[in-house]
C-alpha positions in Angstrom: -15.0 -9.7 -31.0 -12.0 -7.1 -30.4 -8.7 -8.2 -28.5 -9.0 -6.6 -25.1 -5.9 -4.1 -24.6 -3.0 -5.9 -23.1 -2.5 -3.1 -20.3 -6.0 -4.1 -19.2 -5.3 -7.4 -19.4 -2.1 -7.2 -16.9 -3.8 -4.9 -14.5 -4.8 -6.5 -11.3 -6.5 -5.4 -7.7 -4.1 -5.3 -4.4 -6.0 -5.4 -1.5 -4.8 -2.8 1.0 -5.7 -3.5 4.8 -5.4 -0.3 7.1 -4.7 -0.5 10.8 -4.1 1.7 13.5 -4.3 5.8 13.3 -4.8 5.1 9.5 -8.2 3.4 10.1 -8.9 6.3 12.6 -7.7 9.1 10.4 -10.3 7.4 7.7 -13.5 7.0 9.5 -12.9 3.4 9.8 -12.1 2.6 6.5 -10.6 -1.3 7.0 -9.2 -1.6 3.3 -9.6 -0.5 -0.1 -8.8 -2.4 -3.5 -6.2 -0.6 -5.6 -5.7 -1.2 -8.9 -2.2 -1.8 -10.6 0.0 -2.7 -13.2 3.2 -5.2 -13.9 6.4 -3.7 -12.4 4.2 -2.0 -9.3 6.4 -2.3 -6.1 5.1 -1.4 -2.7 6.2 2.0 -3.2 4.4 2.9 -6.0 1.4 1.2 -4.3 1.6 3.8 -1.5 1.0 6.4 -4.2 -1.3 5.2 -6.0 -3.4 4.5 -2.3 -3.0 8.0 -1.3 -4.3 9.2 -5.0 -7.5 7.3 -4.1 -8.0 8.9 -0.6 -9.4 12.5 -0.3 -7.4 12.5 2.9 -3.7 12.7 3.0 -2.3 9.5 5.4 1.0 8.6 3.5 2.6 11.3 5.9 2.1 8.9 8.4 3.9 6.2 6.9 6.8 8.0 5.0 9.2 10.9 6.0 9.0 13.7 3.7 12.5 12.2 2.1 10.2 8.9 1.4 11.4 6.8 3.7 9.7 4.7 6.0 9.0 6.3 9.4 11.2 4.5 12.6 8.1 2.1 13.5 5.8 2.0 10.2 5.1 -1.9 9.4 4.3 -2.6 5.6 3.3 -6.5 5.4 3.5 -8.0 1.9 1.2 -11.5 2.3 2.5 -11.1 6.4 6.0 -10.4 5.6 7.6 -7.1 6.5 8.9 -5.4 3.6 11.7 -4.8 5.8 13.0 -8.3 5.4 11.6 -8.0 1.5 13.0 -5.3 -0.6 11.6 -2.2 1.6 9.9 -0.3 -0.7 11.1 -1.5 -3.9 9.3 -4.6 -2.9 7.1 -5.9 -6.5 3.6 -6.4 -6.0 1.8 -9.4 -7.7 -2.0 -10.1 -8.1 -3.6 -11.8 -5.1 -0.9 -9.6 -2.9 -2.4 -8.2 0.3 -0.8 -5.1 1.8 -1.4 -4.5 5.4 -0.2 -0.8 6.4 0.8 -0.2 10.5 1.5 3.3 11.1 4.0 3.9 14.5 2.3 3.8 17.3 2.8 5.5 20.8 2.4 3.6 24.2 3.8 2.6 27.4 
């Protein structure tokens, strides 16, 4: 039996939950599994998330400069990335990431 590739052995899935306007834009899609590798961050996860979709949506979360829009909430295991390391927050196997675009109301 041949040993498995270390890249395959180290890769893992992260569940991305989709809320608010993003869910409407994606025709009701509630979540998506994204394949990640060691060293991934919330920022790189967002890039992979967008690449897996046919429709652009991350512009609702990030400014053209790649910063979070005011009002965007991204949670990693129910902890706001603003209280962690922002877009540099590391992602690990078993993590659940929730995306909430800015909302409007009154």
